[in-house]
N, CA, C and O atoms as a printed pandas DataFrame, in Angstrom:
     atom_number atom_name residue_name chain_id  residue_number  x_coord  y_coord  z_coord
0              1         N          MET        A               1    1.099   -1.424   -0.481
1              2        CA          MET        A               1   -0.146    0.333   -0.082
2              3         C          MET        A               1    0.558    1.009    0.132
3              4         O          MET        A               1    1.106    1.126    1.228
4              5         N          ARG        A               2    0.803    1.783   -1.019
5              6        CA          ARG        A               2    1.674    2.838   -1.208
6              7         C          ARG        A               2    1.591    4.381   -0.271
7              8         O          ARG        A               2    2.490    5.212   -0.399
8              9         N          THR        A               3    0.450    4.608    0.626
9             10        CA          THR        A               3    0.304    5.551    1.427
10            11         C          THR        A               3    0.387    5.310    2.356
11            12         O          THR        A               3    0.113    6.178    3.184
12            13         N          GLN        A               4    0.757    4.168    2.749
13            14        CA          GLN        A               4    1.067    3.816    4.216
14            15         C          GLN        A               4    1.843    4.738    5.103
15            16         O          GLN        A               4    2.756    5.150    4.388
16            17         N          ARG        A               5    1.952    5.272    6.283
17            18        CA          ARG        A               5    3.153    5.428    7.075
18            19         C          ARG        A               5    2.858    5.577    8.774
19            20         O          ARG        A               5    1.860    5.609    9.495
20            21         N          GLY        A               6    4.005    5.631    8.912
21            22        CA          GLY        A               6    3.892    5.317   10.440
22            23         C          GLY        A               6    3.790    3.861   10.667
23            24         O          GLY        A               6    2.788    3.498   11.283
24            25         N          LEU        A               7    4.444    3.157   10.375
25            26        CA          LEU        A               7    4.315    1.472   10.774
26            27         C          LEU        A               7    4.783    1.283   11.904
27            28         O          LEU        A               7    5.754    1.918   12.316
28            29         N          VAL        A               8    4.096    0.270   12.676
29            30        CA          VAL        A               8    4.146   -0.160   13.884
30            31         C          VAL        A               8    3.920   -1.870   13.446
31            32         O          VAL        A               8    2.798   -2.284   13.155
32            33         N          ASP        A               9    5.139   -2.773   13.447
33            34        CA          ASP        A               9    4.761   -4.016   13.264
34            35         C          ASP        A               9    4.796   -4.627   15.208
35            36         O          ASP        A               9    5.363   -4.128   16.181
36            37         N          TYR        A              10    4.129   -5.570   15.107
37            38        CA          TYR        A              10    3.624   -6.277   16.152
38            39         C          TYR        A              10    4.874   -7.741   16.225
39            40         O          TYR        A              10    4.614   -8.528   17.135
40            41         N          ALA        A              11    5.760   -7.997   15.615
41            42        CA          ALA        A              11    6.330   -9.461   15.116
42            43         C          ALA        A              11    6.617   -9.971   16.860
43            44         O          ALA        A              11    6.062  -10.916   17.421
44            45         N          LEU        A              12    7.467   -9.187   17.358
45            46        CA          LEU        A              12    8.128   -9.480   18.544
46            47         C          LEU        A              12    7.361   -9.652   19.651
47            48         O          LEU        A              12    7.643  -10.429   20.563
48            49         N          GLN        A              13    6.019   -8.679   19.588
49            50        CA          GLN        A              13    5.203   -9.472   20.250
50            51         C          GLN        A              13    4.967  -10.680   20.248
51            52         O          GLN        A              13    5.234  -11.604   21.016
52            53         N          ARG        A              14    4.360  -10.574   19.171
53            54        CA          ARG        A              14    3.597  -12.170   18.162
54            55         C          ARG        A              14    4.812  -13.538   18.755
55            56         O          ARG        A              14    4.530  -14.520   19.441
56            57         N          ARG        A              15    6.320  -13.087   18.129
57            58        CA          ARG        A              15    7.372  -13.987   19.475
58            59         C          ARG        A              15    6.970  -14.228   20.577
59            60         O          ARG        A              15    6.786  -15.429   20.772
60            61         N          ALA        A              16    6.672  -13.340   21.692
61            62        CA          ALA        A              16    6.718  -13.926   22.665
62            63         C          ALA        A              16    5.705  -14.838   22.896
63            64         O          ALA        A              16    5.842  -16.039   23.126
64            65         N          LEU        A              17    4.434  -14.050   22.806
65            66        CA          LEU        A              17    3.106  -14.800   22.956
66            67         C          LEU        A              17    3.295  -16.329   22.676
67            68         O          LEU        A              17    3.072  -17.249   23.463
68            69         N          LEU        A              18    3.747  -16.407   21.406
69            70        CA          LEU        A              18    3.711  -17.963   21.257
70            71         C          LEU        A              18    4.747  -18.473   21.984
71            72         O          LEU        A              18    4.645  -19.647   22.340
72            73         N          ALA        A              19    5.785  -17.816   22.303
73            74        CA          ALA        A              19    6.724  -18.773   23.661
74            75         C          ALA        A              19    6.364  -19.354   24.690
75            76         O          ALA        A              19    6.529  -20.381   25.349
76            77         N          GLU        A              20    5.334  -17.559   24.613
77            78        CA          GLU        A              20    4.931  -18.530   26.560
78            79         C          GLU        A              20    3.765  -19.117   26.141
79            80         O          GLU        A              20    3.175  -19.509   27.147
80            81         N          VAL        A              21    3.055  -19.405   25.005
81            82        CA          VAL        A              21    1.853  -20.843   24.769
82            83         C          VAL        A              21    2.882  -21.768   24.849
83            84         O          VAL        A              21    2.816  -22.430   25.884
84            85         N          ARG        A              22    4.068  -22.124   23.921
85            86        CA          ARG        A              22    4.486  -23.523   24.332
86            87         C          ARG        A              22    4.882  -23.989   25.195
87            88         O          ARG        A              22    4.570  -25.162   25.399
88            89         N          SER        A              23    5.920  -23.173   26.292
89            90        CA          SER        A              23    6.200  -22.896   28.118
90            91         C          SER        A              23    5.380  -23.437   28.286
91            92         O          SER        A              23    5.776  -24.559   28.603
92            93         N          GLY        A              24    3.918  -23.392   28.296
93            94        CA          GLY        A              24    3.018  -23.556   28.917
94            95         C          GLY        A              24    2.403  -22.463   29.927
95            96         O          GLY        A              24    1.606  -22.683   30.839
96            97         N          ARG        A              25    2.941  -21.290   29.563
97            98        CA          ARG        A              25    3.137  -20.290   30.789
98            99         C          ARG        A              25    1.374  -19.501   30.348
99           100         O          ARG        A              25    0.663  -18.990   31.213
100          101         N          ALA        A              26    1.097  -19.561   29.284
101          102        CA          ALA        A              26   -0.374  -18.940   28.792
102          103         C          ALA        A              26   -0.897  -20.264   27.809
103          104         O          ALA        A              26   -0.194  -21.110   27.257
104          105         N          GLY        A              27   -2.529  -20.105   27.805
105          106        CA          GLY        A              27   -2.993  -21.421   27.371
106          107         C          GLY        A              27   -3.330  -20.813   25.877
107          108         O          GLY        A              27   -3.209  -19.653   25.485
108          109         N          ILE        A              28   -3.841  -22.105   25.098
109          110        CA          ILE        A              28   -4.539  -21.937   23.882
110          111         C          ILE        A              28   -5.760  -21.407   24.042
111          112         O          ILE        A              28   -6.374  -20.615   23.326
112          113         N          ASP        A              29   -6.109  -22.031   25.263
113          114        CA          ASP        A              29   -8.100  -21.003   25.121
114          115         C          ASP        A              29   -7.596  -19.700   25.721
115          116         O          ASP        A              29   -8.428  -19.175   26.462
116          117         N          ASP        A              30   -6.434  -19.035   25.590
117          118        CA          ASP        A              30   -6.223  -17.815   26.500
118          119         C          ASP        A              30   -5.881  -16.929   24.795
119          120         O          ASP        A              30   -5.794  -15.705   24.702
120          121         N          VAL        A              31   -5.754  -17.777   23.757
121          122        CA          VAL        A              31   -4.751  -16.385   22.720
122          123         C          VAL        A              31   -5.868  -17.151   21.378
123          124         O          VAL        A              31   -6.199  -16.565   20.347
124          125         N          CYS        A              32   -6.261  -18.513   21.758
125          126        CA          CYS        A              32   -7.580  -18.758   20.430
126          127         C          CYS        A              32   -9.118  -18.147   20.882
127          128         O          CYS        A              32  -10.170  -18.768   21.029
128          129         N          ASP        A              33   -8.895  -17.004   21.009
129          130        CA          ASP        A              33   -9.979  -15.756   21.146
130          131         C          ASP        A              33  -11.119  -15.117   20.137
131          132         O          ASP        A              33  -12.247  -14.692   20.388
132          133         N          ALA        A              34  -10.422  -15.208   18.957
133          134        CA          ALA        A              34  -11.375  -14.371   18.005
134          135         C          ALA        A              34  -12.880  -13.993   17.920
135          136         O          ALA        A              34  -13.584  -14.953   17.608
136          137         N          SER        A              35  -13.412  -13.055   18.083
137          138        CA          SER        A              35  -14.802  -13.203   18.553
138          139         C          SER        A              35  -15.663  -13.052   17.269
139          140         O          SER        A              35  -15.471  -12.109   16.502
140          141         N          PRO        A              36  -16.543  -13.922   17.063
141          142        CA          PRO        A              36  -17.507  -14.011   15.762
142          143         C          PRO        A              36  -17.423  -12.967   14.597
143          144         O          PRO        A              36  -17.420  -13.217   13.391
144          145         N          TYR        A              37  -17.355  -11.743   15.211
145          146        CA          TYR        A              37  -17.703  -10.950   14.334
146          147         C          TYR        A              37  -15.797  -10.464   13.547
147          148         O          TYR        A              37  -15.692   -9.645   12.633
148          149         N          LEU        A              38  -14.898  -10.991   14.007
149          150        CA          LEU        A              38  -13.887  -10.712   13.709
150          151         C          LEU        A              38  -13.572  -12.143   12.521
151          152         O          LEU        A              38  -12.870  -12.142   11.509
152          153         N          LEU        A              39  -14.228  -13.042   13.005
153          154        CA          LEU        A              39  -14.148  -14.210   12.263
154          155         C          LEU        A              39  -15.301  -14.032   10.871
155          156         O          LEU        A              39  -15.311  -13.960    9.642
156          157         N          ARG        A              40  -15.807  -14.027   11.534
157          158        CA          ARG        A              40  -17.115  -13.011   10.192
158          159         C          ARG        A              40  -16.171  -12.220    9.141
159          160         O          ARG        A              40  -16.033  -12.731    8.030
160          161         N          ALA        A              41  -15.461  -10.901    9.456
161          162        CA          ALA        A              41  -14.880   -9.893    9.388
162          163         C          ALA        A              41  -13.842  -11.012    7.945
163          164         O          ALA        A              41  -14.078  -10.942    6.739
164          165         N          ALA        A              42  -12.694  -11.977    8.640
165          166        CA          ALA        A              42  -11.779  -12.222    8.238
166          167         C          ALA        A              42  -12.567  -13.118    6.757
167          168         O          ALA        A              42  -11.929  -13.123    5.704
168          169         N          LYS        A              43  -14.021  -13.864    6.824
169          170        CA          LYS        A              43  -14.312  -14.825    6.073
170          171         C          LYS        A              43  -15.017  -13.548    4.599
171          172         O          LYS        A              43  -15.005  -13.726    3.381
172          173         N          PHE        A              44  -15.328  -12.843    5.075
173          174        CA          PHE        A              44  -15.666  -11.452    3.655
174          175         C          PHE        A              44  -15.135  -10.965    3.553
175          176         O          PHE        A              44  -15.350  -10.448    2.457
176          177         N          HIS        A              45  -13.885  -10.370    4.189
177          178        CA          HIS        A              45  -13.358   -9.197    4.322
178          179         C          HIS        A              45  -11.649   -9.500    4.050
179          180         O          HIS        A              45  -10.961   -8.553    3.669
180          181         N          GLY        A              46  -11.199  -10.464    4.203
181          182        CA          GLY        A              46  -10.015  -10.901    4.790
182          183         C          GLY        A              46   -8.917  -11.009    3.140
183          184         O          GLY        A              46   -9.037  -10.740    1.945
184          185         N          VAL        A              47   -8.106  -11.455    3.883
185          186        CA          VAL        A              47   -6.790  -11.230    2.297
186          187         C          VAL        A              47   -5.862  -13.112    2.780
187          188         O          VAL        A              47   -4.937  -13.292    3.572
188          189         N          ALA        A              48   -6.127  -13.481    2.477
189          190        CA          ALA        A              48   -5.646  -14.949    1.962
190          191         C          ALA        A              48   -4.050  -15.037    2.523
191          192         O          ALA        A              48   -3.574  -14.021    2.016
192          193         N          THR        A              49   -3.231  -15.521    3.094
193          194        CA          THR        A              49   -1.797  -15.200    3.223
194          195         C          THR        A              49   -1.412  -16.901    2.842
195          196         O          THR        A              49   -2.264  -17.763    2.622
196          197         N          ASP        A              50   -0.044  -17.093    2.832
197          198        CA          ASP        A              50    0.626  -17.960    2.649
198          199         C          ASP        A              50    1.228  -18.634    3.785
199          200         O          ASP        A              50    1.972  -19.615    3.790
200          201         N          VAL        A              51    0.626  -17.703    5.074
201          202        CA          VAL        A              51    1.597  -18.168    6.040
202          203         C          VAL        A              51    0.950  -18.718    7.080
203          204         O          VAL        A              51    0.404  -17.860    7.774
204          205         N          GLY        A              52    0.760  -20.135    7.560
205          206        CA          GLY        A              52    0.213  -20.998    8.319
206          207         C          GLY        A              52   -0.107  -20.756    9.590
207          208         O          GLY        A              52    0.647  -19.975   10.170
208          209         N          CYS        A              53   -1.091  -21.239   10.255
209          210        CA          CYS        A              53   -1.170  -20.953   11.552
210          211         C          CYS        A              53   -0.715  -21.408   13.022
211          212         O          CYS        A              53   -1.165  -22.420   13.560
212          213         N          PRO        A              54    0.091  -20.675   13.527
213          214        CA          PRO        A              54    0.991  -21.186   14.580
214          215         C          PRO        A              54    0.275  -22.007   15.499
215          216         O          PRO        A              54    1.064  -22.286   16.402
216          217         N          MET        A              55   -0.805  -22.514   15.702
217          218        CA          MET        A              55   -1.890  -23.000   16.897
218          219         C          MET        A              55   -1.784  -24.623   16.334
219          220         O          MET        A              55   -1.121  -25.579   16.734
220          221         N          CYS        A              56   -3.075  -24.410   14.854
221          222        CA          CYS        A              56   -3.605  -25.268   14.996
222          223         C          CYS        A              56   -2.230  -26.198   13.524
223          224         O          CYS        A              56   -1.798  -27.335   13.333
224          225         N          ARG        A              57   -2.103  -25.129   13.015
225          226        CA          ARG        A              57   -1.133  -25.600   11.694
226          227         C          ARG        A              57   -1.578  -26.141   10.438
227          228         O          ARG        A              57   -0.882  -26.584    9.525
228          229         N          LYS        A              58   -3.444  -26.000   10.547
229          230        CA          LYS        A              58   -4.096  -26.599    9.253
230          231         C          LYS        A              58   -4.713  -26.121    8.571
231          232         O          LYS        A              58   -5.479  -26.698    7.799
232          233         N          GLU        A              59   -4.447  -24.166    8.726
233          234        CA          GLU        A              59   -4.887  -23.683    7.666
234          235         C          GLU        A              59   -3.570  -22.425    8.075
235          236         O          GLU        A              59   -2.828  -22.171    9.023
236          237         N          PRO        A              60   -3.919  -21.789    6.435
237          238        CA          PRO        A              60   -3.371  -20.296    6.773
238          239         C          PRO        A              60   -4.396  -19.611    6.936
239          240         O          PRO        A              60   -5.609  -19.821    6.908
240          241         N          LEU        A              61   -3.332  -18.231    7.220
241          242        CA          LEU        A              61   -3.995  -17.318    8.306
242          243         C          LEU        A              61   -4.877  -16.228    7.004
243          244         O          LEU        A              61   -4.765  -16.493    5.807
244          245         N          THR        A              62   -5.739  -14.997    7.521
245          246        CA          THR        A              62   -6.371  -13.958    7.036
246          247         C          THR        A              62   -5.981  -13.247    7.661
247          248         O          THR        A              62   -5.905  -13.212    8.890
248          249         N          HIS        A              63   -5.487  -12.158    6.445
249          250        CA          HIS        A              63   -5.211  -11.277    7.189
250          251         C          HIS        A              63   -6.659   -9.368    7.101
251          252         O          HIS        A              63   -6.799   -8.657    6.106
252          253         N          VAL        A              64   -7.115   -9.247    7.973
253          254        CA          VAL        A              64   -8.246   -8.639    8.298
254          255         C          VAL        A              64   -7.607   -7.333    8.469
255          256         O          VAL        A              64   -6.724   -7.440    9.320
256          257         N          PHE        A              65   -7.701   -6.036    7.965
257          258        CA          PHE        A              65   -7.749   -5.206    8.210
258          259         C          PHE        A              65   -8.724   -3.687    8.533
259          260         O          PHE        A              65   -9.444   -3.237    7.641
260          261         N          TRP        A              66   -8.640   -3.110    9.695
261          262        CA          TRP        A              66   -9.885   -2.493   10.772
262          263         C          TRP        A              66   -9.485   -1.183   10.748
263          264         O          TRP        A              66   -8.383   -0.806   11.147
264          265         N          VAL        A              67  -10.768   -0.119   10.069
265          266        CA          VAL        A              67  -10.144    1.365    9.903
266          267         C          VAL        A              67  -10.911    1.779   11.177
267          268         O          VAL        A              67  -11.915    1.382   11.768
268          269         N          TYR        A              68   -9.303    3.483   11.457
269          270        CA          TYR        A              68  -10.790    3.872   13.008
270          271         C          TYR        A              68  -10.254    5.161   12.268
271          272         O          TYR        A              68   -9.395    5.049   11.394
272          273         N          GLY        A              69  -10.854    6.572   12.687
273          274        CA          GLY        A              69  -10.213    8.044   12.628
274          275         C          GLY        A              69  -11.953    8.886   12.415
275          276         O          GLY        A              69  -12.990    8.577   11.827
276          277         N          ASP        A              70  -11.467   10.125   13.313
277          278        CA          ASP        A              70  -12.867   11.156   13.125
278          279         C          ASP        A              70  -12.786   11.190   11.543
279          280         O          ASP        A              70  -13.869   11.593   11.118
280          281         N          GLU        A              71  -11.903   10.917   10.519
281          282        CA          GLU        A              71  -12.352   11.741    9.216
282          283         C          GLU        A              71  -13.553   10.959    8.580
283          284         O          GLU        A              71  -14.539   11.406    7.995
284          285         N          ILE        A              72  -13.151    9.514    8.888
285          286        CA          ILE        A              72  -13.928    8.245    8.038
286          287         C          ILE        A              72  -14.910    7.960    8.604
287          288         O          ILE        A              72  -15.389    6.986    8.023
288          289         N          LYS        A              73  -15.801    8.386    9.821
289          290        CA          LYS        A              73  -17.031    8.929    9.936
290          291         C          LYS        A              73  -17.657    6.913   10.201
291          292         O          LYS        A              73  -17.181    5.915   10.741
292          293         N          HIS        A              74  -18.714    7.198    9.566
293          294        CA          HIS        A              74  -19.336    6.207    9.563
294          295         C          HIS        A              74  -18.450    4.305    9.453
295          296         O          HIS        A              74  -18.665    3.188    9.926
296          297         N          LEU        A              75  -17.585    4.869    8.663
297          298        CA          LEU        A              75  -16.484    4.040    8.177
298          299         C          LEU        A              75  -16.008    3.443    9.130
299          300         O          LEU        A              75  -15.830    2.230    9.014
300          301         N          ALA        A              76  -15.693    4.049   10.241
301          302        CA          ALA        A              76  -14.545    3.762   11.821
302          303         C          ALA        A              76  -15.461    2.036   11.863
303          304         O          ALA        A              76  -16.657    1.775   11.738
304          305         N          GLY        A              77  -14.503    1.327   12.045
305          306        CA          GLY        A              77  -14.708    0.283   12.926
306          307         C          GLY        A              77  -14.805   -0.915   11.832
307          308         O          GLY        A              77  -15.176   -2.077   12.001
308          309         N          SER        A              78  -14.454   -0.406   10.920
309          310        CA          SER        A              78  -15.158   -1.465    9.890
310          311         C          SER        A              78  -14.125   -2.262    9.362
311          312         O          SER        A              78  -13.103   -1.601    9.176
312          313         N          ALA        A              79  -14.021   -3.565    9.025
313          314        CA          ALA        A              79  -13.209   -4.069    8.324
314          315         C          ALA        A              79  -13.041   -3.675    6.674
315          316         O          ALA        A              79  -14.128   -3.504    6.123
316          317         N          ARG        A              80  -11.985   -3.524    5.902
317          318        CA          ARG        A              80  -11.739   -3.121    4.079
318          319         C          ARG        A              80  -10.939   -3.677    3.967
319          320         O          ARG        A              80  -10.040   -3.862    4.787
320          321         N          GLY        A              81  -11.079   -4.215    2.620
321          322        CA          GLY        A              81   -9.581   -4.792    1.555
322          323         C          GLY        A              81   -8.702   -3.932    0.816
323          324         O          GLY        A              81   -9.029   -2.844    0.342
324          325         N          PRO        A              82   -7.951   -4.287    0.764
325          326        CA          PRO        A              82   -6.479   -3.709    0.263
326          327         C          PRO        A              82   -7.249   -2.657   -0.188
327          328         O          PRO        A              82   -7.658   -1.672    0.426
328          329         N          SER        A              83   -7.435   -3.075   -1.639
329          330        CA          SER        A              83   -8.133   -2.355   -2.204
330          331         C          SER        A              83   -9.075   -0.730   -2.013
331          332         O          SER        A              83   -9.036    0.327   -2.643
332          333         N          GLU        A              84   -9.753   -1.133   -1.004
333          334        CA          GLU        A              84  -11.120    0.109   -0.489
334          335         C          GLU        A              84  -10.013    1.012    0.203
335          336         O          GLU        A              84   -9.951    2.242    0.224
336          337         N          LEU        A              85   -8.950   -0.145    0.898
337          338        CA          LEU        A              85   -8.141    1.105    2.282
338          339         C          LEU        A              85   -7.845    2.012    1.315
339          340         O          LEU        A              85   -8.355    3.118    1.496
340          341         N          GLU        A              86   -6.545    1.759   -0.573
341          342        CA          GLU        A              86   -6.325    2.607   -1.190
342          343         C          GLU        A              86   -7.024    4.362   -1.504
343          344         O          GLU        A              86   -6.792    5.569   -1.446
344          345         N          SER        A              87   -8.263    3.039   -1.948
345          346        CA          SER        A              87   -9.793    4.304   -1.984
346          347         C          SER        A              87   -9.651    5.632   -1.278
347          348         O          SER        A              87   -9.468    6.790   -1.653
348          349         N          MET        A              88   -9.775    5.146   -0.342
349          350        CA          MET        A              88  -10.145    5.882    1.016
350          351         C          MET        A              88   -8.976    6.703    1.287
351          352         O          MET        A              88   -9.066    7.742    1.940
352          353         N          ALA        A              89   -8.085    6.350    0.895
353          354        CA          ALA        A              89   -6.630    7.187    1.316
354          355         C          ALA        A              89   -6.721    8.378    0.493
355          356         O          ALA        A              89   -6.597    9.544    0.869
356          357         N          GLY        A              90   -6.977    7.895   -0.806
357          358        CA          GLY        A              90   -6.644    8.914   -1.588
358          359         C          GLY        A              90   -8.462    9.854   -1.777
359          360         O          GLY        A              90   -8.738   10.395   -2.848
360          361         N          THR        A              91   -9.261    9.870   -0.823
361          362        CA          THR        A              91  -10.228   10.640   -0.513
362          363         C          THR        A              91   -9.898   11.172    0.518
363          364         O          THR        A              91   -9.640   12.366    0.366
364          365         N          PHE        A              92   -9.748   10.642    1.939
365          366        CA          PHE        A              92  -10.002   10.793    3.835
366          367         C          PHE        A              92   -8.338   11.327    3.953
367          368         O          PHE        A              92   -7.533   10.896    3.128
368          369         N          GLY        A              93   -7.893   12.294    5.039
369          370        CA          GLY        A              93   -7.227   13.248    4.895
370          371         C          GLY        A              93   -6.465   12.407    5.992
371          372         O          GLY        A              93   -5.315   12.846    6.024
372          373         N          GLU        A              94   -6.614   11.426    6.866
373          374        CA          GLU        A              94   -5.583   10.475    7.563
374          375         C          GLU        A              94   -7.026    9.714    8.507
375          376         O          GLU        A              94   -8.154   10.088    8.828
376          377         N          PHE        A              95   -6.286    8.607    8.664
377          378        CA          PHE        A              95   -7.003    7.246    9.268
378          379         C          PHE        A              95   -5.809    5.905    9.752
379          380         O          PHE        A              95   -4.829    5.460    9.156
380          381         N          SER        A              96   -6.361    5.587   10.947
381          382        CA          SER        A              96   -5.690    4.606   11.077
382          383         C          SER        A              96   -5.996    3.131   10.968
383          384         O          SER        A              96   -6.890    2.622   11.644
384          385         N          VAL        A              97   -5.191    2.383   10.045
385          386        CA          VAL        A              97   -5.283    0.776    9.913
386          387         C          VAL        A              97   -4.483    0.089   11.326
387          388         O          VAL        A              97   -3.501    0.246   12.051
388          389         N          TYR        A              98   -5.803   -0.862   11.101
389          390        CA          TYR        A              98   -4.501   -2.048   12.287
390          391         C          TYR        A              98   -5.191   -3.698   11.553
391          392         O          TYR        A              98   -6.231   -4.355   11.499
392          393         N          GLN        A              99   -3.617   -3.715   11.053
393          394        CA          GLN        A              99   -3.841   -5.192   10.282
394          395         C          GLN        A              99   -4.151   -6.755   11.217
395          396         O          GLN        A              99   -3.869   -6.407   12.364
396          397         N          VAL        A             100   -4.303   -7.286   11.242
397          398        CA          VAL        A             100   -4.695   -8.637   12.334
398          399         C          VAL        A             100   -4.784   -9.977   11.516
399          400         O          VAL        A             100   -5.280  -10.100   10.397
400          401         N          GLU        A             101   -4.257  -10.877   12.225
401          402        CA          GLU        A             101   -4.385  -12.036   11.412
402          403         C          GLU        A             101   -4.665  -12.824   11.914
403          404         O          GLU        A             101   -3.987  -12.961   12.933
404          405         N          VAL        A             102   -5.805  -13.969   11.703
405          406        CA          VAL        A             102   -6.699  -14.712   11.998
406          407         C          VAL        A             102   -6.863  -15.793   11.763
407          408         O          VAL        A             102   -7.012  -16.002   10.560
408          409         N          CYS        A             103   -6.925  -16.901   12.582
409          410        CA          CYS        A             103   -6.937  -18.551   11.766
410          411         C          CYS        A             103   -8.640  -18.686   11.999
411          412         O          CYS        A             103   -9.168  -18.593   13.108
412          413         N          ARG        A             104   -9.283  -18.893   10.884
413          414        CA          ARG        A             104  -10.847  -18.917   11.544
414          415         C          ARG        A             104  -10.597  -20.647   11.459
415          416         O          ARG        A             104  -11.676  -20.964   11.959
416          417         N          THR        A             105  -10.227  -21.365   11.301
417          418        CA          THR        A             105  -10.044  -22.629   12.272
418          419         C          THR        A             105  -10.352  -22.908   14.355
419          420         O          THR        A             105  -11.096  -23.504   15.134
420          421         N          CYS        A             106   -9.292  -22.078   14.332
421          422        CA          CYS        A             106   -9.377  -22.329   15.950
422          423         C          CYS        A             106   -8.804  -21.322   16.124
423          424         O          CYS        A             106   -7.689  -21.184   16.628
424          425         N          SER        A             107   -9.625  -20.392   15.660
425          426        CA          SER        A             107   -9.468  -18.895   16.426
426          427         C          SER        A             107   -8.872  -17.525   17.270
427          428         O          SER        A             107   -9.220  -16.659   18.074
428          429         N          TRP        A             108   -7.311  -18.163   16.189
429          430        CA          TRP        A             108   -6.243  -17.730   17.052
430          431         C          TRP        A             108   -6.271  -15.967   16.365
431          432         O          TRP        A             108   -6.972  -15.883   15.357
432          433         N          ASN        A             109   -5.971  -15.372   16.566
433          434        CA          ASN        A             109   -5.743  -13.768   16.477
434          435         C          ASN        A             109   -4.632  -13.132   16.673
435          436         O          ASN        A             109   -3.804  -13.621   17.441
436          437         N          HIS        A             110   -4.480  -12.391   16.278
437          438        CA          HIS        A             110   -2.560  -11.120   16.961
438          439         C          HIS        A             110   -2.519   -9.817   15.840
439          440         O          HIS        A             110   -2.431   -9.841   14.612
440          441         N          LEU        A             111   -2.608   -8.821   16.676
441          442        CA          LEU        A             111   -2.842   -7.894   15.681
442          443         C          LEU        A             111   -1.048   -7.750   14.864
443          444         O          LEU        A             111   -0.224   -8.009   15.741
444          445         N          VAL        A             112   -0.724   -7.597   14.230
445          446        CA          VAL        A             112    0.409   -7.682   13.203
446          447         C          VAL        A             112    1.122   -6.430   12.898
447          448         O          VAL        A             112    2.350   -6.380   12.967
448          449         N          ALA        A             113    0.455   -5.496   12.587
449          450        CA          ALA        A             113    0.732   -4.144   12.691
450          451         C          ALA        A             113   -0.176   -3.209   12.737
451          452         O          ALA        A             113   -1.366   -3.424   12.966
452          453         N          SER        A             114    0.422   -1.904   12.483
453          454        CA          SER        A             114   -0.503   -0.825   12.373
454          455         C          SER        A             114   -0.136    0.058   11.893
455          456         O          SER        A             114    1.062    0.304   12.027
456          457         N          PHE        A             115   -0.987    0.979   11.093
457          458        CA          PHE        A             115   -0.154    1.980   10.932
458          459         C          PHE        A             115   -1.648    3.342    9.910
459          460         O          PHE        A             115   -2.869    3.200    9.855
460          461         N          VAL        A             116   -0.698    4.557    9.265
461          462        CA          VAL        A             116   -1.598    5.798    9.049
462          463         C          VAL        A             116   -1.830    5.859    7.278
463          464         O          VAL        A             116   -1.073    5.875    6.308
464          465         N          MET        A             117   -3.132    5.880    7.463
465          466        CA          MET        A             117   -2.891    6.113    5.553
466          467         C          MET        A             117   -3.757    7.582    5.312
467          468         O          MET        A             117   -4.141    8.084    6.368
468          469         N          GLY        A             118   -4.115    8.339    4.051
469          470        CA          GLY        A             118   -4.223    9.228    4.132
470          471         C          GLY        A             118   -3.764   10.439    3.440
471          472         O          GLY        A             118   -2.728   10.900    3.919
472          473         N          LYS        A             119   -4.305   11.137    2.349
473          474        CA          LYS        A             119   -3.840   12.937    2.011
474          475         C          LYS        A             119   -3.028   13.679    3.056
475          476         O          LYS        A             119   -2.380   14.603    2.566
476          477         N          LYS        A             120   -2.918   13.553    4.102
477          478        CA          LYS        A             120   -2.272   14.789    5.022
478          479         C          LYS        A             120   -0.925   14.022    4.948
479          480         O          LYS        A             120   -0.478   12.885    5.098
480          481         N          GLY        A             121   -0.578   15.124    4.674
481          482        CA          GLY        A             121    1.038   14.921    4.948
482          483         C          GLY        A             121    1.676   14.587    3.702
483          484         O          GLY        A             121    2.830   14.175    3.818
484          485         N          GLU        A             122    1.206   14.662    2.540
485          486        CA          GLU        A             122    1.190   14.174    1.367
486          487         C          GLU        A             122    2.079   15.446    0.966
487          488         O          GLU        A             122    1.774   16.361    1.732
488          489         N          PRO        A             123    2.896   15.780    0.210
489          490        CA          PRO        A             123    3.394   16.855   -0.280
490          491         C          PRO        A             123    2.204   17.285   -1.708
491          492         O          PRO        A             123    1.361   16.608   -2.297
492          493         N          ALA        A             124    2.472   18.129   -1.794
493          494        CA          ALA        A             124    1.173   19.275   -2.844
494          495         C          ALA        A             124    1.925   18.922   -4.311
495          496         O          ALA        A             124    3.108   18.834   -4.642
496          497         N          PRO        A             125    0.904   18.797   -4.878
497          498        CA          PRO        A             125    1.729   18.270   -6.473
498          499         C          PRO        A             125    2.043   19.751   -6.916
499          500         O          PRO        A             125    1.311   20.711   -6.678
500          501         N          ARG        A             126    3.000   19.785   -7.459
501          502        CA          ARG        A             126    4.005   20.745   -8.084
502          503         C          ARG        A             126    3.103   21.082   -9.049
503          504         O          ARG        A             126    2.350   20.254   -9.563
504          505         N          ARG        A             127    3.131   22.600   -9.419
505          506        CA          ARG        A             127    3.008   23.685  -10.244
506          507         C          ARG        A             127    3.778   23.325  -11.452
507          508         O          ARG        A             127    4.897   23.063  -11.011
508          509         N          ARG        A             128    3.799   23.151  -12.862
509          510        CA          ARG        A             128    4.271   22.787  -14.000
510          511         C          ARG        A             128    4.103   24.573  -14.607
511          512         O          ARG        A             128    3.014   24.957  -15.033
512          513         N          ARG        A             129    5.385   25.561  -14.556
513          514        CA          ARG        A             129    5.174   26.356  -15.144
514          515         C          ARG        A             129    5.142   26.548  -17.038
515          516         O          ARG        A             129    5.986   26.060  -17.789
516          517         N          ALA        A             130    4.057   27.298  -17.427
517          518        CA          ALA        A             130    3.989   26.854  -18.855
518          519         C          ALA        A             130    5.417   27.938  -19.396
519          520         O          ALA        A             130    5.886   29.013  -19.024
520          521         N          VAL        A             131    5.701   27.000  -20.387
521          522        CA          VAL        A             131    7.304   28.024  -21.336
522          523         C          VAL        A             131    6.555   28.501  -22.601
523          524         O          VAL        A             131    5.746   27.897  -23.306
524          525         N          LYS        A             132    6.913   29.404  -22.666
525          526        CA          LYS        A             132    6.899   30.643  -23.666
526          527         C          LYS        A             132    7.600   30.545  -24.952
527          528         O          LYS        A             132    7.595   31.497  -25.733
């Protein structure tokens, strides 16, 4: 996505959580707790990946993109696909996107990344001077 900025990656947090589960300090029920709303969003708005689920290893993970922000009004708190995000980025000044990975089989879910999108902060288009 060309207009994303302010990327925060949660890979280290994910690795730490998986290590806790494998060592027995955290239970599988504690991490495989996706809400029905998130599972539905993964089914209808999610993007399939090649990464297998770290818990059940039965199905590839699905990425869901949630959008939030004052400028997007009624769209805030909804799941959107990558093409919709690009379209929104060209329309709205600024909004936040949260990328969540979900396993539709075992309900594993984890925040992958967060970033900001939108027109705000982009350089203004340069005007060309007419050649005389």
